[in-house]
C-alpha positions in Angstrom: -18.8 -11.5 -12.2 -17.9 -10.3 -8.4 -18.1 -14.1 -7.6 -15.9 -14.7 -10.1 -13.2 -12.2 -8.9 -13.6 -13.3 -5.9 -12.8 -17.0 -5.8 -9.7 -18.1 -3.9 -7.4 -19.1 -7.7 -5.1 -22.6 -7.0 -1.6 -22.4 -8.0 0.2 -26.0 -8.7 4.0 -26.3 -9.9 5.3 -29.1 -10.5 8.8 -28.4 -8.0 8.7 -28.3 -4.3 11.4 -26.4 -2.7 11.6 -26.0 0.6 13.7 -24.1 2.7 15.1 -23.9 5.8 14.0 -21.6 8.4 15.6 -18.8 9.6 17.3 -18.6 12.9 15.9 -15.0 13.9 14.3 -16.0 16.8 15.2 -19.9 17.2 16.7 -19.5 20.7 13.5 -18.9 22.0 11.7 -22.8 20.0 8.7 -22.7 18.3 6.0 -22.2 21.4 3.3 -24.5 19.3 3.2 -26.2 15.9 0.6 -23.5 14.9 2.1 -20.4 16.4 5.4 -18.8 15.4 8.3 -18.6 16.8 8.3 -14.7 16.1 4.9 -13.5 17.8 2.8 -15.7 19.5 -0.1 -15.6 21.9 1.2 -15.7 25.6 -0.8 -17.1 28.6 -2.7 -13.5 28.8 -3.9 -14.0 25.4 -1.8 -10.3 24.1 0.4 -11.2 21.6 4.3 -11.6 23.0 6.9 -10.0 20.7 10.4 -12.3 20.7 13.7 -10.1 19.8 16.7 -11.4 17.8 20.2 -11.0 18.8 19.7 -7.3 17.7 16.7 -6.4 19.6 14.7 -6.7 16.6 11.0 -6.8 16.5 8.1 -7.5 14.4 6.4 -4.4 14.2 2.6 -3.2 15.2 1.2 -3.3 12.2 -2.5 -1.7 13.5 -1.3 2.0 13.0 -2.8 1.5 9.1 -5.6 2.5 8.0 -8.1 5.4 8.5 -7.5 7.5 11.6 -5.0 5.1 12.5 -6.8 2.0 12.1 -10.5 0.7 14.2 -12.3 3.7 13.3 -15.8 3.2 11.6 -15.2 4.9 8.3 -17.7 7.5 8.4 -21.6 8.8 6.8 -21.2 11.8 5.9 -24.4 14.4 4.9 -25.7 14.7 1.4 -25.0 18.2 0.9 -25.3 18.7 -3.2 -27.3 15.7 -5.5 -26.8 15.7 -9.1 -29.1 13.6 -11.4 -27.9 11.5 -15.0 -29.3 12.1 -18.1 -28.0 15.9 -18.5 -25.7 17.9 -20.5 -21.9 18.0 -19.9 -22.1 15.5 -16.9 -18.8 16.3 -15.4 -19.4 20.3 -16.0 -22.6 19.4 -13.8 -20.3 17.3 -11.4 -17.5 19.8 -10.9 -19.7 22.2 -9.9 -21.4 20.2 -7.3 -18.3 19.6 -5.6 -16.9 23.2 -5.6 -20.0 24.3 -4.3 -19.6 22.0 -1.5 -16.0 22.6 -1.0 -17.0 26.1 -0.4 -18.8 25.3 2.5 -17.2 25.3 6.3 -16.0 22.7 7.4 -17.8 20.8 10.6 -15.7 20.1 14.0 -14.9 16.7 12.4 -13.7 18.5 9.1 -16.4 17.6 6.8 -18.1 19.6 4.5 -20.3 17.0 2.6 -21.1 14.2 0.0 -22.3 14.7 -3.7 -24.4 12.1 -4.2 -25.0 11.3 -7.7 -27.8 9.6 -8.1 -27.7 6.1 -10.1 -27.3 5.8 -13.6 -24.8 6.4 -16.3 -22.7 10.0 -16.0 -20.4 10.8 -19.3 -17.1 12.1 -18.5 -14.9 13.8 -20.7 -12.6 15.3 -18.1 -11.7 14.2 -15.2 -13.3 15.3 -11.2 -11.0 16.9 -9.2 -10.9 17.0 -5.1 -8.8 19.9 -4.1 -10.2 20.5 -0.4 -10.7 18.0 2.5 -13.9 17.2 3.9 -15.6 16.5 0.5 -17.6 12.9 -0.5 -18.3 11.9 -3.8 -20.8 9.3 -3.3 -22.6 6.9 -5.5 -25.8 4.6 -5.5 -24.3 1.3 -5.8 -21.1 -0.5 -7.9 -22.7 -2.9 -10.3 -23.5 -1.7 -14.1 -27.6 -0.4 -12.7 -25.7 2.0 -10.0 -24.4 5.2 -10.6 -21.7 4.1 -13.5 -18.9 6.6 -14.5 -17.7 6.6 -17.8 -14.8 8.3 -18.8 -15.0 9.3 -22.5 -12.1 9.6 -24.6 -9.3 8.6 -26.5 -5.7 10.0 -25.5 -3.1 10.5 -28.9 0.0 11.9 -28.4 0.9 11.4 -24.7 4.3 10.4 -23.5 4.5 7.5 -20.6 4.4 9.4 -17.9 1.5 11.3 -19.4 -0.8 8.3 -19.6 0.6 7.2 -16.4 -1.1 9.8 -14.3 -4.0 10.2 -16.2 -7.4 9.3 -13.5 -10.9 9.8 -13.4 -11.0 11.2 -10.5 -8.4 12.9 -9.2 -8.2 13.9 -4.9 -4.7 16.3 -4.6 -3.7 18.4 -1.7 -0.9 21.5 -2.5 1.2 19.4 -0.4 2.0 16.4 1.3 4.5 16.8 5.0 7.4 19.4 5.2 10.1 19.4 7.6 10.1 22.6 9.4 13.5 24.4 8.8 15.9 24.9 11.9 13.7 21.5 13.9 16.1 19.3 13.2 18.2 17.1 15.4 20.5 13.5 14.5 19.9 10.1 16.3 22.1 9.9 19.2 22.1 5.8 18.8 24.5 3.8 17.0 21.3 1.3 16.4 18.0 1.7 16.8 16.3 -1.8 16.0 12.9 -2.2 14.2 9.8 -2.5 15.9 11.9 0.4 18.5 9.5 3.1 19.8 12.1 5.0 21.4 15.6 6.3 21.0 18.1 9.0 22.0 18.9 11.8 19.9 21.5 14.7 20.4 19.6 17.8 21.2 15.8 17.3 22.7 15.6 20.4 24.4 12.9 21.9 21.4 10.8 18.6 21.9 7.9 18.2 23.8 4.8 15.6 23.7 2.6 15.9 21.3 5.0 17.7 19.0 4.6 15.8 15.4 8.0 14.5 13.8 9.6 12.7 11.4 12.0 10.5 12.2 14.1 10.1 9.1 16.4 6.7 8.2 19.5 7.6 6.1 21.0 5.3 4.3 24.6 6.0 2.9 27.1 5.3 -0.2 28.6 2.4 1.9 25.0 0.5 2.5 24.1 1.2 -1.2 26.9 -0.9 -2.2 26.1 -3.6 -0.1 22.9 -3.5 -1.6 24.5 -4.1 -5.1 22.9 -1.5 -6.2 24.0 0.8 -9.4 26.9 3.4 -8.4 25.0 5.8 -11.3 22.1 5.6 -9.4 23.1 7.0 -5.9 21.2 10.4 -5.0 23.0 11.2 -1.7 21.3 11.6 0.8 19.0 8.4 0.1 16.3 8.7 2.9 13.1 6.6 4.7 10.3 9.2 6.6 8.2 7.7 9.0 5.8 10.5 10.6 4.9 10.5 14.0 4.0 12.2 17.5 6.1 12.5 20.9 4.4 10.7 23.2 6.8 11.0 26.0 10.4 13.4 26.3 13.1 11.5 29.3 16.2 13.8 28.8 17.6 13.3 25.7 15.8 10.2 24.7 12.3 10.5 22.5 9.3 7.7 23.0 7.3 7.5 19.4 3.2 6.4 18.9 4.0 3.9 16.7 7.1 1.5 16.0 9.8 2.3 14.0 9.8 0.5 10.0 13.4 0.2 9.5 16.0 0.1 12.0 18.7 2.8 12.2 22.0 2.8 12.1 25.2 4.9 12.1 27.4 2.9 10.0 24.9 3.1 6.8 24.3 6.6 8.0 22.2 6.8 10.7 19.2 9.4 11.1 17.6 12.4 12.4 14.8 13.7 13.6 13.0 16.9 12.5 9.5 18.4 13.2 7.0 18.6 10.3 4.0 20.8 9.5 1.0 19.3 6.5 -1.4 21.7 5.7 -1.2 21.1 2.4 -2.8 18.3 2.8 -6.3 17.4 2.5 -8.4 15.6 4.9 -11.9 13.4 5.9 -12.6 13.1 1.9 -13.5 9.8 0.6 -15.2 7.9 -2.5 -17.9 5.2 -2.5 -20.3 3.2 -3.8 -19.6 3.5 -7.3 -18.4 2.4 -11.0 -15.6 3.8 -13.2 -15.6 2.9 -16.6 -13.1 4.2 -18.8 -13.5 4.1 -22.8 -10.8 2.3 -24.9 -9.9 1.8 -29.1 -11.4 -2.0 -29.0 -9.7 -2.4 -32.3 -6.0 -2.3 -31.1 -5.2 -5.7 -30.0 -2.0 -7.7 -29.3 -1.0 -10.9 -28.7 2.8 -9.6 -27.0 3.5 -9.7 -23.5 6.0 -8.0 -21.7 8.9 -9.3 -19.2 6.9 -12.5 -17.7 8.6 -15.2 -19.1 5.5 -16.7 -19.7 5.4 -18.9 -22.7 2.0 -20.2 -22.2 0.6 -16.4 -23.2 2.1 -15.8 -26.6 -0.5 -16.5 -28.9 -3.2 -14.9 -26.1 -4.8 -12.2 -28.0 -6.3 -9.6 -25.4 -7.3 -5.0 -26.1 -3.9 -2.8 -25.5 -5.2 0.5 -25.9 -3.3 2.5 -23.6 -4.3 6.2 -24.9 -7.7 5.9 -22.7 -7.2 6.5 -18.8 -5.1 4.6 -16.6 -6.3 4.8 -13.4 -9.9 5.5 -11.9 -9.1 7.2 -8.7 -6.2 8.6 -7.5 -5.3 10.2 -3.9 -2.4 12.4 -3.4 -1.0 14.3 -0.4 -4.5 13.2 1.5 -4.7 12.3 4.9 -7.3 10.3 6.6 -9.3 9.2 3.6 -11.2 6.5 2.0 -12.3 4.7 -0.8 -14.9 1.8 -0.6 -17.2 -0.1 -2.7 -15.9 0.8 -5.6 -15.6 -1.1 -8.9 -13.5 -0.4 -11.9 -13.4 -1.6 -15.5 -11.2 -1.4 -18.0 -8.5 0.9 -16.7 -5.2 0.9 -17.8 -3.3 1.2 -14.4 -5.2 1.3 -11.5 -8.4 0.9 -9.8 -7.1 2.7 -7.4 -3.5 4.9 -6.5 -2.5 6.7 -3.4 -0.2 8.2 -3.9 3.0 10.3 -2.2 2.6 12.2 0.6 -0.8 10.4 1.5 -1.4 9.0 5.0 -4.2 6.7 6.6 -6.0 5.8 4.0 -8.3 2.8 3.8 -9.1 1.3 0.4 -12.1 -1.4 1.3 -14.5 -3.9 -0.2 -13.1 -2.7 -4.2 -12.7 -4.3 -7.0 -11.3 -4.1 -10.4 -11.7 -5.9 -13.8 -10.9 -6.6 -17.0 -8.0 -3.9 -17.4 -7.1 -2.5 -21.0 -3.2 -1.9 -21.4 -0.4 -3.8 -22.7 0.5 -6.6 -20.4 3.8 -5.2 -19.5 6.2 -3.0 -17.6 4.3 0.0 -15.8 0.5 -0.9 -16.2 -1.6 -2.9 -14.2 -0.6 -2.1 -10.3 -4.0 -3.1 -9.5 -4.5 -1.4 -6.0 -1.0 1.0 -6.1 -0.2 2.4 -2.2 2.8 4.8 -2.1 1.7 6.5 1.5 2.2 5.1 4.8 0.5 3.4 7.6 -2.4 2.8 4.8 -4.9 -0.4 4.8 -6.3 -2.4 1.6 -9.1 -4.8 2.8 -11.1 -6.9 1.0 -10.2 -5.8 -2.3 -10.2 -8.1 -5.9 -8.3 -7.9 -9.1 -8.9 -9.9 -12.3 -6.4 -10.2 -14.6 -3.8 -7.3 -12.7 -0.1 -7.6 -12.6 1.1 -6.7 -9.5 -2.0 -6.1 -8.3 -1.5 -5.5 -4.2 1.6 -3.3 -5.0 3.4 -1.0 -3.2 5.7 1.9 -4.9 7.6 5.1 -4.9 11.5 4.8 -4.0 12.1 4.0 -0.2 8.3 4.3 0.5 8.0 3.5 4.0 5.5 1.7 6.2 3.6 0.1 7.9 1.4 -0.2 5.4 -1.0 -3.4 4.7 -2.9 -5.2 2.4 -5.8 -7.7 4.3 -8.0 -10.3 2.5 -7.0 -9.7 -0.6 -7.4 -11.7 -4.0 -6.3 -11.7 -7.1 -7.3 -13.8 -9.8 -5.8 -15.1 -13.2 -3.1 -12.6 -12.3 -0.1 -11.5 -14.9 2.3 -11.2 -12.2 3.5 -11.5 -9.0 1.9 -8.7 -6.2 4.9 -7.5 -4.3 7.1 -4.2 -2.8 7.5 -3.3 -6.5 9.5 -0.1 -6.4 13.2 0.6 -4.9 13.8 -0.1 -0.9 10.0 0.1 0.9 10.1 -1.2 3.8 7.4 -2.9 6.1 4.9 -4.2 4.0 2.6 -7.0 5.6 0.4 -8.8 3.8 -2.2 -10.7 5.6 -4.4 -13.5 4.3 -3.4 -12.8 0.9 -4.2 -15.0 -1.7 -1.8 -14.2 -5.0 1.4 -14.5 -5.8 3.8 -12.8 -3.5 7.5 -11.9 -4.0 9.9 -10.0 -1.7 13.2 -10.0 -3.6 16.5 -8.2 -5.7 15.5 -7.4 -9.0 18.1 -7.4 -11.9 16.1 -5.2 -13.7 18.6 -1.6 -14.9 18.8 -0.2 -12.9 18.7 -3.1 -10.7 16.5 -2.6 -7.0 15.7 -4.3 -3.7 11.9 -4.0 -3.9 11.5 -4.9 -0.4 13.1 -4.9 3.4 11.0 -5.8 6.4 8.1 -7.2 4.6 5.6 -9.8 6.4 3.6 -12.1 4.3 1.0 -14.1 6.9 -0.9 -17.1 6.6 -1.0 -15.8 2.9 -1.8 -18.5 0.1 0.0 -19.1 -2.9 3.3 -19.1 -5.5 6.2 -17.1 -3.7 9.5 -16.2 -3.9 11.3 -14.3 -0.8 14.9 -13.3 0.1 17.1 -11.9 2.7 18.9 -8.2 2.0 21.5 -6.8 3.8 21.2 -5.5 7.4 17.1 -6.4 7.4 14.9 -9.8 6.7 11.6 -10.5 5.2 9.3 -12.6 6.4 7.0 -15.4 5.4 4.6 -16.8 8.0 1.9 -19.4 8.0 2.2 -19.5 3.8 0.6 -21.8 1.9 2.6 -22.5 -1.6 5.4 -22.9 -3.3 8.7 -21.2 -2.9 9.3 -21.1 -6.4 7.9 -18.3 -9.1 7.2 -18.3 -12.6 6.7 -14.4 -13.0 10.2 -12.2 -13.9 12.0 -15.2 -13.4 14.9 -13.3 -15.5 14.2 -10.4 -13.3 15.3 -12.8 -9.9 19.3 -13.3 -8.6 18.8 -16.3 -6.7 22.5 -15.6 -5.6 20.4 -13.8 -2.4 20.0 -15.5 1.0 16.8 -17.0 1.5 14.2 -14.6 3.9 12.5 -16.1 6.7 10.0 -18.7 6.2 8.2 -20.5 8.9 5.1 -23.2 9.3 5.4 -23.5 5.5 2.0 -24.9 4.3 0.5 -24.5 7.8 -1.6 -21.8 9.2 -0.1 -19.8 12.3 -2.4 -18.4 15.0 -4.1 -15.9 15.3 -5.4 -16.4 11.7 -4.5 -12.0 11.2 -1.7 -10.5 12.6 -3.4 -6.9 11.7 -6.7 -8.0 13.7 -5.1 -9.2 16.6 -2.9 -5.9 16.9 -5.3 -4.2 16.8 -7.3 -5.8 19.1 -4.2 -5.8 21.5 -3.8 -2.5 20.6 -8.0 -0.6 21.4 -10.0 -3.4 21.7 -12.2 -6.3 20.4 -14.3 -2.8 19.8 -11.9 -1.8 17.3 -12.1 -4.6 15.4 -15.7 -5.3 15.0 -15.3 -1.4 13.3 -13.4 -2.4 10.8 -14.9 -5.9 10.1 -18.8 -5.7 10.4 -19.6 -2.5 8.0 
């Protein structure tokens, strides 16, 4: 099965559409046939970033991942063991989780791992972790490893209730919360994409080391320029980026991580506010196990959703939805991880990094044989709603939006690296409205950065990048921003969701179509430039 899931897929379409390059960066010329004009190796080997006419540059995505990128995932000592074969498996595992959760954390914030010995565990209710420093660990993600079987067919639940039904849940009490009275407006009329410094109206209360939210506002004029539904307008729309101040010089603040979107006075400007995140849980993870969801095999259908793929009509498949939708869900977490897991038969997600989460890594995970109706809101296989998250070397078979970002105004940087979708029923994409700063790096899947004519309509992507990816794709340019495909192999055409694509919008930036560029991986090269080759080895050689 693993070999099937990890095979690269091939996409063949009858029409080849070659689109003109954007003028962005054109004045510098393309330094080499296999180098991007926007970012390329310089004489010393480090990346050179070429700004556009307004100063926008490709942001540094290397801060995505556990502990801010480049840090090896920890091996936490075992503090509790559970054997298979007893009564009430969920109760026995939860008791061990609660026992470890009550231990004092060590100097690194770890309490300990709960080791589930090899075997099958029947869970009649979800497992819940609400304390930091707790790891749930198995002894293998294969069928002969540690298997968590989510038992139960649920009836009468609403769509919203089913959507959040998860077998393993990590959840803190809250995410980042503003500290009242600490906010000040951004004083610059324009702060470009990729900037690390900007002026504020009042800098007296800010010091080096302060944790702040840089908040970019979008006003009603901006909403109208995007052709979004006026009835859906809720003021204010904002994108929040969590940052740390590294320097204060007069009224100018410098932060540690580049900004994922421009801040413009004409569209609403921005502000800075200090925050706390005491409600988050940190240093927790799931590793080396398998999840399977029960379902009713008598419920089948040959219908599909709004994908507009007539070749699927008549293909019958399991479509029960009254069972577990998600294997692992993390909400309000910091510096968390999921590694070496397999999810089987879940309706929605193998891993869902939900809102309020930051600096999570999902690595070497696989999803196969999802069971649900194949339509809206289902089969979001690896779903990221947080920021500074890294999904690496993961595989999805028969997913819809296999590698997807969601949640209104989700702020990056977020990265999918070296992931593969086989037999996909939809495109991978920033899916919910107004998602910014996503990087798909060496990913094999259909990809879409676009405006959606759904009800209500939405722009699903701003400042998103595809780097050396493969598959059919569509890329469109939103007002006052851009989307980018660089070094892509595939056809600029999309068979999925054709009825929801408005082709009147201008094309995004397409460069080096069907020719890979150097560096091979933007994320890994940015990480090397920032932290050195050892940081790259830390995340690639485990």
